[in-house]
N, C-alpha and C positions, 0 to 999 in steps of 0.2 A: 577482640578488637582491643589496637595498637594504641596505647598509651604512652606521654610521656614525661618523666620525673622534672615538675616546675622547680619544686625546691622545699627542703622538710625543716622543721621547727623542733627544738628540742621543748620540750612543754614540762618536763620535769626531767631528775638527774635520769632517768630510764625509760621515759615515755617519749616518744616525737611523733610528728604529723606530718604525714607525708601528701604530699599535691601534686595531681595530676592534670596532665590536658589530654584528652582524647583526641584521636583521628578525626572521629564524627562524634554528632551530637549521642549523648549518653541519657538515654530518660528513666530516671527512677525517682521513686516515691522515698518522703523521708521516713529513715528507720531499716531501709532493706539493706542485704548486704552483696558482696559478688567475692568471686573467685580470681585472686591473682597468681602469676604463673610468671617467672623469673629465669633468666635464662641461662641456670645452674650449671656447671660443668662437674661437678661433684656434689649433686642431692643428699640429702640423710634417706633413712627406709621410710618415709610418709613422701618422698619425691618433692617434684618443683613446685606445686603448687597448695594456696591454704586460702583457705575462707575468711572474709576481714566484714564487719559491717562498716557501711560508712560513715564518717563523724561528720560531712558533709550534708547542707543541704541543695536542694536543686536551684534554691536561689542564689546560691553563690556559684563565681566564676569558672572556680576546679572543682573537681572531684580531690577527696580526700579520707586516707583511712588516717585512725590513732591507734597506735599500737606501744605494747612494753617489751622493751628488752629484756630478759631474766639477767641480771649480772653474775652469776653463779654460774647456769649450764644453758646457754642461749643453744636453742636450734641454729643447725644450717642454715635453715630459708632466714630465717632472721636475721643471722650474722649479714646473709648476701644484701637484704632488704637494706640495713640499716647502711652497709658499704655504700651503697649507690647515690652515685652524685647527679646533679641535674642532667637532663640530656640524657640521661638513661631512658632508656625502654623495656617496656613491662607487656604484659597481656591481660586485658580485663575481662572475664565472663560477665554475659547480660544480667544486668542485677535481677534479684529475685527477695521472696520471702514477705511474711506479713503482717511482722512486727511494726506494723503502722497503726496511725493516728484512725479511731473508728470516725464512719462516716456521720454519724449521730453527733453533732457540734456539743449537745448539751450534756453530754454523758462524763461524768465525772469519774477522771483517770487517777489513778494512783500507779506513780514510776518507783521501781525500786533497783536499784545499781550497786553492784557488787565490784569496786578496782575499775579494770579498763572495760569492765559490761555500759561504761557511761555513754561510749561511743551513740550508740541507736537514740537514746534519750536527747545527746546533743543534738543529732539530725533534725529529731522532730521539734524540737525548743524553737531552736533556730529556723525553721521553717515560719514556726508560728507569729515570732516575733516578724521575721524580713515581712510578712504578708498580713500583719495587724490582725491577726485571729486571734482572739480568747479563747480559752479551754480552761474546764475546772481542771489543775493537774497540780496533784502533789509530789514531789521529789523528793525520794530517801536514796541517800547517795554515803554509801561505806567504803571507807577503805581504813588501812592500818593506821599511816601516819601522812602529816599535810601532804608531804612532798610526792603522794601520790595520785591526789586530786587535780582535774582536769576541767577546762573551762570554768571555773567558779564566777567570774567576771562576766560569764553571761547567764548565768542562775541565778545572779545576786541583784540583776539588772531587768531583770522580764518580769511578769504578773503573774507567773508563778508562785505555790508558796515551797520551801525550798528548807531541805531540813538536813543537811550535813551530819554525818555520823564518824568519827574517828579510834580507834581502837586505843591507839596511843596518841593521844593527846597533847598538844606543847602545856604550858602550864596557864598562858593565857586566853585558853580556846573556851568561847562561849557557848559551842551548842552540844547537841547531843556524844554521848561518850559510851563506850563498850562495844557491845554488838548488836549489829541490827538485828531482832526477831522478829516471827510472826505475831509475838504476844501486841506488841506495838501496833501491826498492822490490823491487827481482830479490835483492839480498843478504840479503834476510828470512830466518827462517828458516821453513820449512811452507809457502812463500809460495805453492811451485808443489803443494801439496797441493790441498784442498779449501776455500780460503781465496776470499772474494768480495771484490773491491776498488771500491769506490766512487770515485768522480773525479768532482770539479763545482770550475768554475770558468770563466775565459774560453774560448772556444772552440778557439782556437789550442792553449792549454796542453791540453785535455782530448783533442785527435786525437794529440798528441805522445804522452800516456801508453796512449792505444791501441792506439796502432802499435806503442811498442817495448815493452810490456808483453806482446802479443801473440807480438812476435819473439824476446821471451824466453823464451815458452813460456808463458803462461799462457792458458788458450783464451778465445775471444769471449763466451761464455756465463757467464763468471766474471766479466765486467767489466760493472758499472753505471754508468750515464753522467749526467750533467746539467750544459748546456751555460746561459752565460751570454752571454747577445748583447750587443752592444755594449760589450762590456769588452775591454782588451785585455791581453797579458802586462806590458808597462808598470805598469797596474793592482797587480802583483804583484811 
């Protein structure tokens, strides 16, 4: 499906959100992802397509993605994306993925996001806020520094429980510090009941949580994962 860039917004020094208007209705569920194809004349070895989780909610006017540009070794694809101006056209694949809210509205949810892995959580939480639907959600959002965090206004002004964690916090930081680990999650009350745990971020982080939480007694069917290839735990 063809889509036109409406605008792009700089969220942090290295993170931007891109807003697209699609040529026809783009039906998706909050938390899903799409594949973006750029008209590259000189693509790198990975080609001219990449997967992106949608940061927008279906309740919003435009489809959006939020992504980070590596300031040291940016890929040819990301450089091309960040240089696109309003009016440029791209191609979006049909949305897909099952990293979405469960149908059972009374299920307790734990969201674990590392770095730019926050995007599907933003999509789901924005959808809940816009539709006035309450879910029992605790969001753990880990980043290295404050400048790597996005969408804080939304998370701080909805009825979720929000726990930001910084690896290198400023001197006036009031939240959690250090590295988020499975021990923190396993220490939560009722986590071994019917809680669903959603994990999104760099692949090494997601795999570590997946392994350790299962070892701690959370069955695999209650772990929902979204990998962000190309990112490392140094990004968080």
